[in-house]
C-alpha positions, -999 to +999 in steps of 0.1 A: -083+559-175-061+532-155-021+535-158-009+504-148+024+505-124+049+474-123+048+454-094+070+431-078+078+399-078+065+378-048+100+382-027+091+418-021+051+411-007+060+412+031+056+438+052+048+478+053+066+504+049+094+498+023+131+483+037+133+474+004+159+480-021+131+496-045+142+514-077+129+545-090+095+545-106+085+557-139+067+586-128+047+590-158+018+583-139+030+610-113+003+635-126-022+610-117-012+602-088-009+642-078-047+647-093-054+620-066-042+642-039-056+674-053-096+657-051-087+644-023-080+679+000-108+694-023-131+672-010-119+679+028-122+714+016-087+723+029-069+750+022-039+773+043-029+804+050+006+822+055-002+829+089+026+821+109+025+791+132+057+778+143+074+790+180+111+782+178+107+779+217+090+746+218+116+726+198+143+744+220+123+731+251+122+702+238+157+697+226+166+711+264+145+681+278+161+655+259+199+671+267+192+666+300+186+630+301+223+631+301+233+599+276+257+619+256+257+612+219+233+584+225+207+611+215+222+625+182+193+602+162+165+620+185+178+655+185+181+646+150+142+640+142+128+671+167+122+692+137+099+672+123+080+660+151+075+696+162+063+709+132+038+675+135+026+687+174+027+726+167+004+725+135-013+694+150-024+711+181-018+748+181-044+750+210-024+729+234-005+747+263+035+750+258+040+724+282+022+696+265+034+703+227+069+701+241+056+665+253+041+653+225+071+669+203+096+644+227+071+612+222+071+619+185+103+629+180+117+592+201+093+573+177+106+590+150+142+577+162+130+542+169+117+538+129+151+548+118+170+522+138+145+496+143+169+473+123+194+476+147+171+475+180+146+443+179+155+426+217+154+462+231+122+471+214+108+430+219+115+435+254+100+473+261+066+461+271+074+437+293+098+457+311+071+487+312+050+468+325+073+456+348+090+483+361+125+469+350+150+491+336+154+492+294+179+474+275+181+512+260+187+545+277+166+559+256+141+539+258+142+542+296+138+582+291+107+576+268+091+554+289+091+577+314+081+603+293+052+585+281+040+581+317+035+619+320+011+619+295-016+613+324-005+643+337-025+660+303-045+633+297-081+613+309-070+578+317-086+562+290-067+584+265-040+585+281-035+544+281-043+542+246-016+567+236+009+547+255-006+516+240-001+530+207+035+536+211+040+499+221+024+482+198+043+506+171+073+493+187+065+453+183+053+465+145+088+476+136+106+439+150+073+424+132+082+441+099+125+434+102+116+401+110+094+395+081+115+414+057+142+393+064+130+361+064+112+373+026+080+366+041+054+367+011+019+380+017-006+357+006-038+366-016-069+360+009-051+375+031-073+413+024-070+424+061-034+416+060-026+451+045-048+479+067-037+453+103-002+461+093-006+496+082-027+508+112-001+487+137+033+503+123+019+538+124+009+557+157-025+574+147-039+563+177-019+582+196-021+609+172-060+604+175-067+611+210-038+634+216-062+658+204-084+655+236-063+671+267-083+668+300-081+702+307-104+707+271-118+670+272-124+660+310-154+636+293-132+611+270-176+600+262-177+635+242-152+626+216-145+585+216-170+571+193-155+596+164-116+580+172-120+550+149-127+575+119-101+598+129-076+562+130-082+557+097-088+592+086-052+593+096-037+561+079-051+573+043-046+605+042-008+595+052-014+575+025-027+593-004-005+621+000+028+602+006+024+577-021+039+600-048+071+603-027+071+566-026+066+559-062+098+583-068+117+559-047+102+528-061+093+516-028+069+483-027+059+479+004+035+505+014-003+503+015-011+509-017+011+485-029+006+455-005-031+459-015-028+459-044-006+432-048-035+411-024-064+422-042-054+424-078-065+455-085-036+482-099-025+509-073-036+535-087-073+520-082-061+512-048-050+547-043-086+560-053-099+539-029-079+547+000-087+586-012-127+578-009-119+564+026-099+595+040-128+617+032-155+598+042-136+589+077-131+623+085-168+633+072-186+610+095-159+623+120-175+656+115-212+643+125-205+624+154-188+651+169-213+677+157-228+680+191-197+684+208-187+722+197-150+715+218-145+682+204-151+693+168-126+721+168-100+700+181-109+674+154-109+702+126-072+713+138-059+681+136-071+674+102-057+706+087-031+708+105-021+669+097-028+680+064-005+712+061+025+691+078+022+665+051+023+695+022+054+710+041+078+687+051+104+682+024+100+646+035+073+640+007+085+663-019+057+676-036+063+700-067+061+734-049+038+744-080+020+718-071+011+728-032+009+765-037-028+760-050-044+754-015-027+785+001-052+816+005 
């Protein structure tokens, strides 16, 4: 059965993710959304154990590093994002060494902070890349420290991987600026712009950073062993997030996420777009498995990331998934 979700008028047809004043949706379709998420995770053979995974020392070390920047209250926003960041790093990269988990946690925490405050830092974020490449001071002290930490990725990753991870963060900042400007100008998405939703979706996340982060040079010295799976990993990362987060987004009445935006442009119902997105998440993950089949170390790293990335979403209060629903995936 196709359930019709209320679509907004053209004035809400802008950029994602939502920064609009959406109103809570009628969640009579909530069970349908959860059923689609279940089928997605079942198709990926997802399950999780109750075995401990959290090392509080990772968060402590990351916090000490941020505090060592000696920026006073300026770091309070990033500090509040550390719990989320370290959870994502620990779950997605369980085999990484301690120092690398700390570095990844710091980078993710600053990225979350940037996403939270982008509307007040448009000039600073727009200038980040030019100043980064020109070795000029950044326009915000946290961005200065962020630039320094991004360069540390070269200590852990092969050059191509580190380049891609840094560029991912730069593009993410630009997309935040684009989002803010498009929303403030009430920019509308045109009916024929079928690739526009995913272009914005891919730009406004850090899937490239997260995907290449799976493969530190110590364990994966030759990027040719995994590079052909990266495009599949990027789409998987984006779309598994789209599927799992849609329940929460509908509760909030968000209208600028990938599912709603694609629905407006394509003319398909949001739940049909959600089903299609689910199929893409599953198919890209399975293609990545096949591509990496002759590279056991790379395949292991991807499978750990796949399971950890999903578990991060299920365990995060941010996504507001019912506890009685989540328990079905616990062994």
